[in-house]
NUTI-138826 format. One record per residue: residue in one letter; chain; x, y, z of N, C-alpha, C, CB in turn. Coordinates in Angstrom, 1 decimal, always signed. Glycine has a CB too. Example, Ala and Ser with C-alpha at 12.3 -4.5 7.8 and 13.67 -1.06 7.14 Angstrom:
REM residues 2
{residuo A	cadena A	nc1 +13.2	nc2 -5.7	nc3 +7.8	cac1 +12.3	cac2 -4.5	cac3 +7.8	cc1 +13.2	cc2 -3.3	cc3 +7.8	cbc1 +11.3	cbc2 -4.5	cbc3 +9.0}
{residuo S	cadena A	nc1 +12.8	nc2 -2.2	nc3 +7.1	cac1 +13.7	cac2 -1.1	cac3 +7.1	cc1 +12.9	cc2 +0.0	cc3 +7.9	cbc1 +14.1	cbc2 -0.6	cbc3 +5.7}
END
This chain:
REM residues 82
{residuo R	cadena A	nc1 +25.1	nc2 +27.4	nc3 -19.9	cac1 +24.7	cac2 +28.7	cac3 -20.2	cc1 +24.8	cc2 +29.1	cc3 -21.7	cbc1 +25.5	cbc2 +29.7	cbc3 -19.4}
{residuo D	cadena A	nc1 +25.8	nc2 +28.6	nc3 -22.3	cac1 +26.0	cac2 +28.9	cac3 -23.7	cc1 +24.9	cc2 +28.2	cc3 -24.6	cbc1 +27.4	cbc2 +28.4	cbc3 -24.2}
{residuo R	cadena A	nc1 +24.5	nc2 +27.0	nc3 -24.2	cac1 +23.5	cac2 +26.2	cac3 -24.9	cc1 +22.1	cc2 +26.9	cc3 -24.7	cbc1 +23.4	cbc2 +24.8	cbc3 -24.3}
{residuo V	cadena A	nc1 +21.8	nc2 +27.5	nc3 -23.6	cac1 +20.6	cac2 +28.2	cac3 -23.3	cc1 +20.6	cc2 +29.5	cc3 -24.2	cbc1 +20.4	cbc2 +28.6	cbc3 -21.9}
{residuo E	cadena A	nc1 +21.7	nc2 +30.2	nc3 -24.2	cac1 +21.7	cac2 +31.4	cac3 -25.1	cc1 +21.6	cc2 +31.1	cc3 -26.5	cbc1 +23.1	cbc2 +32.1	cbc3 -24.8}
{residuo A	cadena A	nc1 +22.2	nc2 +30.0	nc3 -27.0	cac1 +22.0	cac2 +29.6	cac3 -28.4	cc1 +20.6	cc2 +29.2	cc3 -28.7	cbc1 +23.0	cbc2 +28.4	cbc3 -28.7}
{residuo A	cadena A	nc1 +20.0	nc2 +28.5	nc3 -27.8	cac1 +18.6	cac2 +28.1	cac3 -28.0	cc1 +17.6	cc2 +29.3	cc3 -28.0	cbc1 +18.2	cbc2 +27.0	cbc3 -27.0}
{residuo A	cadena A	nc1 +18.0	nc2 +30.3	nc3 -27.3	cac1 +17.1	cac2 +31.5	cac3 -27.1	cc1 +17.0	cc2 +32.3	cc3 -28.4	cbc1 +17.6	cbc2 +32.4	cbc3 -26.0}
{residuo C	cadena A	nc1 +17.9	nc2 +32.1	nc3 -29.3	cac1 +17.8	cac2 +32.8	cac3 -30.6	cc1 +17.7	cc2 +34.3	cc3 -30.5	cbc1 +16.7	cbc2 +32.2	cbc3 -31.5}
{residuo G	cadena A	nc1 +18.4	nc2 +34.9	nc3 -29.6	cac1 +18.4	cac2 +36.3	cac3 -29.4	cc1 +17.3	cc2 +36.9	cc3 -28.5	cbc1 +18.2	cbc2 +37.0	cbc3 -30.7}
{residuo R	cadena A	nc1 +16.4	nc2 +36.0	nc3 -28.1	cac1 +15.3	cac2 +36.4	cac3 -27.2	cc1 +15.8	cc2 +36.5	cc3 -25.7	cbc1 +14.1	cbc2 +35.4	cbc3 -27.2}
{residuo N	cadena A	nc1 +15.2	nc2 +37.4	nc3 -24.9	cac1 +15.6	cac2 +37.5	cac3 -23.5	cc1 +15.0	cc2 +36.4	cc3 -22.7	cbc1 +15.1	cbc2 +38.9	cbc3 -23.0}
{residuo V	cadena A	nc1 +15.8	nc2 +35.4	nc3 -22.4	cac1 +15.4	cac2 +34.2	cac3 -21.7	cc1 +16.2	cc2 +34.0	cc3 -20.5	cbc1 +15.5	cbc2 +32.9	cbc3 -22.6}
{residuo R	cadena A	nc1 +15.5	nc2 +33.6	nc3 -19.4	cac1 +16.3	cac2 +33.3	cac3 -18.1	cc1 +16.0	cc2 +31.9	cc3 -17.7	cbc1 +15.9	cbc2 +34.3	cbc3 -17.0}
{residuo L	cadena A	nc1 +17.0	nc2 +31.1	nc3 -17.5	cac1 +16.9	cac2 +29.7	cac3 -17.0	cc1 +16.8	cc2 +29.8	cc3 -15.4	cbc1 +18.0	cbc2 +28.8	cbc3 -17.5}
{residuo V	cadena A	nc1 +15.7	nc2 +29.2	nc3 -14.9	cac1 +15.5	cac2 +29.3	cac3 -13.4	cc1 +15.6	cc2 +27.8	cc3 -12.9	cbc1 +14.1	cbc2 +29.9	cbc3 -13.1}
{residuo A	cadena A	nc1 +16.5	nc2 +27.6	nc3 -12.0	cac1 +16.7	cac2 +26.3	cac3 -11.4	cc1 +15.6	cc2 +26.1	cc3 -10.3	cbc1 +18.1	cbc2 +26.1	cbc3 -10.8}
{residuo V	cadena A	nc1 +14.9	nc2 +25.1	nc3 -10.4	cac1 +13.8	cac2 +24.8	cac3 -9.4	cc1 +14.5	cc2 +24.2	cc3 -8.2	cbc1 +12.7	cbc2 +23.8	cbc3 -9.9}
{residuo S	cadena A	nc1 +14.4	nc2 +24.9	nc3 -7.0	cac1 +15.1	cac2 +24.5	cac3 -5.8	cc1 +14.3	cc2 +23.7	cc3 -4.8	cbc1 +15.8	cbc2 +25.7	cbc3 -5.1}
{residuo K	cadena A	nc1 +13.0	nc2 +23.4	nc3 -5.3	cac1 +12.1	cac2 +22.6	cac3 -4.4	cc1 +12.8	cc2 +21.3	cc3 -4.0	cbc1 +10.8	cbc2 +22.3	cbc3 -5.2}
{residuo K	cadena A	nc1 +12.7	nc2 +21.1	nc3 -2.7	cac1 +13.2	cac2 +19.9	cac3 -2.0	cc1 +14.8	cc2 +19.8	cc3 -2.1	cbc1 +12.7	cbc2 +18.6	cbc3 -2.7}
{residuo Q	cadena A	nc1 +15.4	nc2 +21.0	nc3 -2.3	cac1 +16.9	cac2 +21.0	cac3 -2.3	cc1 +17.3	cc2 +21.8	cc3 -1.0	cbc1 +17.4	cbc2 +21.7	cbc3 -3.6}
{residuo S	cadena A	nc1 +18.4	nc2 +21.4	nc3 -0.5	cac1 +18.8	cac2 +22.0	cac3 +0.8	cc1 +19.5	cc2 +23.3	cc3 +0.5	cbc1 +19.9	cbc2 +21.1	cbc3 +1.5}
{residuo P	cadena A	nc1 +19.6	nc2 +24.2	nc3 +1.5	cac1 +20.3	cac2 +25.5	cac3 +1.3	cc1 +21.7	cc2 +25.2	cc3 +0.8	cbc1 +20.3	cbc2 +26.3	cbc3 +2.6}
{residuo A	cadena A	nc1 +22.3	nc2 +24.1	nc3 +1.3	cac1 +23.7	cac2 +23.8	cac3 +0.9	cc1 +23.8	cc2 +23.5	cc3 -0.6	cbc1 +24.3	cbc2 +22.6	cbc3 +1.7}
{residuo A	cadena A	nc1 +22.7	nc2 +22.8	nc3 -1.1	cac1 +22.7	cac2 +22.5	cac3 -2.6	cc1 +22.5	cc2 +23.8	cc3 -3.4	cbc1 +21.6	cbc2 +21.5	cbc3 -2.9}
{residuo V	cadena A	nc1 +21.7	nc2 +24.7	nc3 -2.9	cac1 +21.5	cac2 +26.0	cac3 -3.5	cc1 +22.8	cc2 +26.8	cc3 -3.6	cbc1 +20.4	cbc2 +26.8	cbc3 -2.8}
{residuo R	cadena A	nc1 +23.5	nc2 +26.8	nc3 -2.5	cac1 +24.8	cac2 +27.5	cac3 -2.4	cc1 +25.8	cc2 +26.9	cc3 -3.4	cbc1 +25.3	cbc2 +27.5	cbc3 -1.0}
{residuo A	cadena A	nc1 +25.8	nc2 +25.6	nc3 -3.5	cac1 +26.7	cac2 +24.9	cac3 -4.4	cc1 +26.4	cc2 +25.3	cc3 -5.8	cbc1 +26.6	cbc2 +23.4	cbc3 -4.2}
{residuo A	cadena A	nc1 +25.1	nc2 +25.3	nc3 -6.2	cac1 +24.7	cac2 +25.7	cac3 -7.6	cc1 +25.1	cc2 +27.1	cc3 -7.8	cbc1 +23.2	cbc2 +25.5	cbc3 -7.8}
{residuo Y	cadena A	nc1 +24.9	nc2 +28.0	nc3 -6.8	cac1 +25.2	cac2 +29.4	cac3 -7.0	cc1 +26.7	cc2 +29.5	cc3 -7.3	cbc1 +24.8	cbc2 +30.2	cbc3 -5.7}
{residuo Q	cadena A	nc1 +27.5	nc2 +28.8	nc3 -6.6	cac1 +29.0	cac2 +28.8	cac3 -6.8	cc1 +29.4	cc2 +28.4	cc3 -8.2	cbc1 +29.7	cbc2 +28.0	cbc3 -5.7}
{residuo Q	cadena A	nc1 +28.5	nc2 +27.6	nc3 -8.8	cac1 +28.8	cac2 +27.1	cac3 -10.2	cc1 +28.2	cc2 +28.1	cc3 -11.3	cbc1 +28.2	cbc2 +25.8	cbc3 -10.4}
{residuo G	cadena A	nc1 +27.6	nc2 +29.2	nc3 -10.8	cac1 +27.1	cac2 +30.2	cac3 -11.8	cc1 +25.6	cc2 +30.2	cc3 -11.9	cbc1 +27.7	cbc2 +29.9	cbc3 -13.1}
{residuo V	cadena A	nc1 +24.8	nc2 +29.4	nc3 -11.2	cac1 +23.4	cac2 +29.5	cac3 -11.2	cc1 +22.9	cc2 +30.6	cc3 -10.2	cbc1 +22.7	cbc2 +28.1	cbc3 -10.9}
{residuo W	cadena A	nc1 +22.2	nc2 +31.6	nc3 -10.7	cac1 +21.8	cac2 +32.7	cac3 -9.9	cc1 +20.3	cc2 +32.8	cc3 -9.7	cbc1 +22.3	cbc2 +34.0	cbc3 -10.4}
{residuo D	cadena A	nc1 +19.5	nc2 +32.1	nc3 -10.5	cac1 +18.1	cac2 +32.2	cac3 -10.5	cc1 +17.5	cc2 +30.9	cc3 -10.0	cbc1 +17.5	cbc2 +32.5	cbc3 -11.9}
{residuo F	cadena A	nc1 +16.7	nc2 +31.0	nc3 -8.9	cac1 +16.2	cac2 +29.8	cac3 -8.2	cc1 +14.7	cc2 +30.1	cc3 -8.1	cbc1 +16.8	cbc2 +29.5	cbc3 -6.9}
{residuo G	cadena A	nc1 +13.9	nc2 +29.0	nc3 -8.2	cac1 +12.4	cac2 +29.1	cac3 -8.1	cc1 +11.9	cc2 +28.1	cc3 -7.1	cbc1 +11.8	cbc2 +28.8	cbc3 -9.5}
{residuo E	cadena A	nc1 +10.9	nc2 +28.6	nc3 -6.4	cac1 +10.1	cac2 +27.8	cac3 -5.4	cc1 +8.6	cc2 +27.9	cc3 -5.8	cbc1 +10.4	cbc2 +28.2	cbc3 -4.0}
{residuo N	cadena A	nc1 +7.9	nc2 +26.8	nc3 -5.5	cac1 +6.5	cac2 +26.9	cac3 -5.9	cc1 +5.6	cc2 +27.1	cc3 -4.6	cbc1 +6.0	cbc2 +25.7	cbc3 -6.6}
{residuo Y	cadena A	nc1 +6.1	nc2 +27.2	nc3 -3.5	cac1 +5.3	cac2 +27.6	cac3 -2.3	cc1 +6.0	cc2 +28.8	cc3 -1.7	cbc1 +5.3	cbc2 +26.4	cbc3 -1.2}
{residuo A	cadena A	nc1 +5.1	nc2 +29.8	nc3 -1.4	cac1 +5.7	cac2 +31.1	cac3 -0.9	cc1 +6.4	cc2 +30.9	cc3 +0.4	cbc1 +4.5	cbc2 +32.1	cbc3 -0.7}
{residuo N	cadena A	nc1 +5.8	nc2 +30.1	nc3 +1.3	cac1 +6.5	cac2 +30.0	cac3 +2.6	cc1 +7.8	cc2 +29.3	cc3 +2.5	cbc1 +5.6	cbc2 +29.2	cbc3 +3.6}
{residuo E	cadena A	nc1 +8.0	nc2 +28.3	nc3 +1.5	cac1 +9.3	cac2 +27.7	cac3 +1.3	cc1 +10.3	cc2 +28.6	cc3 +0.7	cbc1 +9.1	cbc2 +26.4	cbc3 +0.5}
{residuo L	cadena A	nc1 +9.8	nc2 +29.5	nc3 -0.2	cac1 +10.7	cac2 +30.5	cac3 -0.8	cc1 +11.3	cc2 +31.4	cc3 +0.3	cbc1 +10.0	cbc2 +31.3	cbc3 -1.9}
{residuo V	cadena A	nc1 +10.4	nc2 +31.9	nc3 +1.1	cac1 +10.8	cac2 +32.8	cac3 +2.2	cc1 +11.8	cc2 +32.2	cc3 +3.1	cbc1 +9.6	cbc2 +33.4	cbc3 +2.9}
{residuo S	cadena A	nc1 +11.5	nc2 +31.0	nc3 +3.6	cac1 +12.4	cac2 +30.3	cac3 +4.6	cc1 +13.7	cc2 +29.9	cc3 +3.9	cbc1 +11.6	cbc2 +29.1	cbc3 +5.2}
{residuo K	cadena A	nc1 +13.6	nc2 +29.4	nc3 +2.7	cac1 +14.9	cac2 +29.0	cac3 +2.0	cc1 +15.8	cc2 +30.2	cc3 +1.8	cbc1 +14.6	cbc2 +28.2	cbc3 +0.7}
{residuo A	cadena A	nc1 +15.2	nc2 +31.3	nc3 +1.3	cac1 +16.0	cac2 +32.5	cac3 +1.1	cc1 +16.7	cc2 +32.9	cc3 +2.4	cbc1 +15.1	cbc2 +33.6	cbc3 +0.5}
{residuo A	cadena A	nc1 +16.0	nc2 +32.8	nc3 +3.5	cac1 +16.5	cac2 +33.2	cac3 +4.8	cc1 +17.7	cc2 +32.3	cc3 +5.2	cbc1 +15.4	cbc2 +33.2	cbc3 +5.9}
{residuo E	cadena A	nc1 +17.5	nc2 +31.0	nc3 +5.0	cac1 +18.5	cac2 +30.0	cac3 +5.3	cc1 +19.7	cc2 +30.1	cc3 +4.4	cbc1 +17.9	cbc2 +28.6	cbc3 +5.2}
{residuo V	cadena A	nc1 +19.6	nc2 +30.4	nc3 +3.2	cac1 +20.7	cac2 +30.6	cac3 +2.3	cc1 +21.5	cc2 +31.8	cc3 +2.7	cbc1 +20.2	cbc2 +30.7	cbc3 +0.8}
{residuo G	cadena A	nc1 +20.9	nc2 +32.8	nc3 +3.1	cac1 +21.6	cac2 +34.0	cac3 +3.6	cc1 +21.7	cc2 +35.1	cc3 +2.6	cbc1 +22.9	cbc2 +33.6	cbc3 +4.0}
{residuo D	cadena A	nc1 +22.1	nc2 +36.3	nc3 +3.0	cac1 +22.2	cac2 +37.5	cac3 +2.2	cc1 +23.5	cc2 +37.7	cc3 +1.6	cbc1 +21.9	cbc2 +38.7	cbc3 +3.1}
{residuo D	cadena A	nc1 +24.5	nc2 +36.8	nc3 +1.8	cac1 +25.9	cac2 +37.1	cac3 +1.3	cc1 +26.0	cc2 +36.7	cc3 -0.2	cbc1 +26.9	cbc2 +36.3	cbc3 +2.1}
{residuo L	cadena A	nc1 +25.0	nc2 +36.0	nc3 -0.8	cac1 +25.0	cac2 +35.7	cac3 -2.2	cc1 +24.3	cc2 +36.8	cc3 -3.0	cbc1 +24.3	cbc2 +34.3	cbc3 -2.5}
{residuo D	cadena A	nc1 +25.1	nc2 +37.8	nc3 -3.3	cac1 +24.5	cac2 +39.1	cac3 -3.8	cc1 +23.9	cc2 +39.0	cc3 -5.2	cbc1 +25.6	cbc2 +40.1	cbc3 -3.8}
{residuo Q	cadena A	nc1 +24.2	nc2 +38.0	nc3 -5.9	cac1 +23.7	cac2 +37.9	cac3 -7.3	cc1 +22.4	cc2 +37.0	cc3 -7.4	cbc1 +24.7	cbc2 +37.4	cbc3 -8.3}
{residuo I	cadena A	nc1 +22.1	nc2 +36.4	nc3 -6.2	cac1 +21.0	cac2 +35.4	cac3 -6.3	cc1 +19.6	cc2 +36.1	cc3 -6.5	cbc1 +20.9	cbc2 +34.6	cbc3 -5.0}
{residuo R	cadena A	nc1 +18.8	nc2 +35.5	nc3 -7.4	cac1 +17.5	cac2 +36.0	cac3 -7.7	cc1 +16.5	cc2 +34.9	cc3 -7.4	cbc1 +17.4	cbc2 +36.5	cbc3 -9.1}
{residuo W	cadena A	nc1 +15.5	nc2 +35.2	nc3 -6.6	cac1 +14.4	cac2 +34.2	cac3 -6.2	cc1 +13.2	cc2 +34.5	cc3 -7.1	cbc1 +14.1	cbc2 +34.2	cbc3 -4.7}
{residuo H	cadena A	nc1 +12.6	nc2 +33.4	nc3 -7.5	cac1 +11.4	cac2 +33.5	cac3 -8.3	cc1 +10.3	cc2 +32.6	cc3 -7.7	cbc1 +11.7	cbc2 +33.1	cbc3 -9.8}
{residuo F	cadena A	nc1 +9.1	nc2 +33.1	nc3 -7.8	cac1 +7.9	cac2 +32.3	cac3 -7.4	cc1 +7.4	cc2 +31.6	cc3 -8.7	cbc1 +6.8	cbc2 +33.1	cbc3 -6.7}
{residuo I	cadena A	nc1 +7.3	nc2 +30.3	nc3 -8.6	cac1 +6.8	cac2 +29.6	cac3 -9.8	cc1 +5.5	cc2 +28.9	cc3 -9.4	cbc1 +7.8	cbc2 +28.5	cbc3 -10.3}
{residuo G	cadena A	nc1 +4.5	nc2 +29.0	nc3 -10.2	cac1 +3.2	cac2 +28.3	cac3 -9.9	cc1 +2.1	cc2 +29.3	cc3 -9.5	cbc1 +3.4	cbc2 +27.3	cbc3 -8.9}
{residuo R	cadena A	nc1 +1.0	nc2 +28.8	nc3 -9.0	cac1 -0.1	cac2 +29.6	cac3 -8.6	cc1 +0.0	cc2 +30.0	cc3 -7.2	cbc1 -1.4	cbc2 +28.8	cbc3 -8.8}
{residuo V	cadena A	nc1 -0.4	nc2 +31.2	nc3 -6.9	cac1 -0.5	cac2 +31.7	cac3 -5.5	cc1 -1.7	cc2 +31.2	cc3 -4.9	cbc1 -0.4	cbc2 +33.3	cbc3 -5.5}
{residuo Q	cadena A	nc1 -1.6	nc2 +30.6	nc3 -3.7	cac1 -2.7	cac2 +30.1	cac3 -2.9	cc1 -3.2	cc2 +31.2	cc3 -2.0	cbc1 -2.4	cbc2 +28.8	cbc3 -2.1}
{residuo S	cadena A	nc1 -4.4	nc2 +31.7	nc3 -2.2	cac1 -4.9	cac2 +32.9	cac3 -1.6	cc1 -4.8	cc2 +32.9	cc3 -0.1	cbc1 -6.3	cbc2 +33.1	cbc3 -1.9}
{residuo R	cadena A	nc1 -4.9	nc2 +31.7	nc3 +0.6	cac1 -4.8	cac2 +31.7	cac3 +2.0	cc1 -3.4	cc2 +31.8	cc3 +2.5	cbc1 -5.4	cbc2 +30.4	cbc3 +2.5}
{residuo R	cadena A	nc1 -2.4	nc2 +31.7	nc3 +1.6	cac1 -1.0	cac2 +31.8	cac3 +2.0	cc1 -0.4	cc2 +33.0	cc3 +1.5	cbc1 -0.3	cbc2 +30.6	cbc3 +1.6}
{residuo A	cadena A	nc1 -1.1	nc2 +33.8	nc3 +0.7	cac1 -0.5	cac2 +35.0	cac3 +0.0	cc1 -0.2	cc2 +36.2	cc3 +0.9	cbc1 -1.3	cbc2 +35.4	cbc3 -1.1}
{residuo G	cadena A	nc1 -0.8	nc2 +36.2	nc3 +2.1	cac1 -0.7	cac2 +37.3	cac3 +3.0	cc1 +0.7	cc2 +37.6	cc3 +3.6	cbc1 -1.7	cbc2 +37.2	cbc3 +4.1}
{residuo G	cadena A	nc1 +1.6	nc2 +36.6	nc3 +3.6	cac1 +2.8	cac2 +36.7	cac3 +4.2	cc1 +3.9	cc2 +37.5	cc3 +3.5	cbc1 +3.4	cbc2 +35.3	cbc3 +4.5}
{residuo G	cadena A	nc1 +3.7	nc2 +37.7	nc3 +2.2	cac1 +4.6	cac2 +38.5	cac3 +1.5	cc1 +5.8	cc2 +37.7	cc3 +1.0	cbc1 +5.1	cbc2 +39.7	cbc3 +2.3}
{residuo L	cadena A	nc1 +6.5	nc2 +38.2	nc3 +0.1	cac1 +7.7	cac2 +37.5	cac3 -0.5	cc1 +8.9	cc2 +38.3	cc3 -0.4	cbc1 +7.4	cbc2 +37.1	cbc3 -2.0}
{residuo V	cadena A	nc1 +10.1	nc2 +37.7	nc3 -0.5	cac1 +11.3	cac2 +38.4	cac3 -0.5	cc1 +11.5	cc2 +39.1	cc3 -1.8	cbc1 +12.5	cbc2 +37.5	cbc3 -0.1}
{residuo G	cadena A	nc1 +12.3	nc2 +40.1	nc3 -1.9	cac1 +12.6	cac2 +40.8	cac3 -3.1	cc1 +13.5	cc2 +40.1	cc3 -4.0	cbc1 +13.2	cbc2 +42.2	cbc3 -2.8}
{residuo G	cadena A	nc1 +13.6	nc2 +40.6	nc3 -5.2	cac1 +14.6	cac2 +40.0	cac3 -6.2	cc1 +14.0	cc2 +39.1	cc3 -7.2	cbc1 +15.6	cbc2 +39.3	cbc3 -5.5}
{residuo G	cadena A	nc1 +12.7	nc2 +38.7	nc3 -7.0	cac1 +12.1	cac2 +37.8	cac3 -8.0	cc1 +11.6	cc2 +38.5	cc3 -9.2	cbc1 +11.0	cbc2 +37.0	cbc3 -7.4}
{residuo A	cadena A	nc1 +11.4	nc2 +37.8	nc3 -10.3	cac1 +10.8	cac2 +38.4	cac3 -11.5	cc1 +9.6	cc2 +37.7	cc3 -11.9	cbc1 +11.8	cbc2 +38.4	cbc3 -12.6}
END
C-alpha cells in the first residue's frame, strides 16, 4: 500500500485486485490482509462472487472492469463499485 501511494505522487489512485478465477475464500483472505477493492470482468461473476463472499466484509468494494456486454447488462450489479 505504501508503494502504491508513493507511486501515485499525490494523485487519487485506487489499486483494484482482479479476483477473476479466484475463490471466495481467496477473496476473504486478501480482504483480511487489507485488500478492499476487487474487480471482475463479467457482471454475472461479480454478482455471484459478491453473494458468495457475503455481507459481513463491510469495507469491501466491488468494481466492474472491462466492457459491458449488452445482452448481459440487464441483470444489474451490486452496489459499492466505482
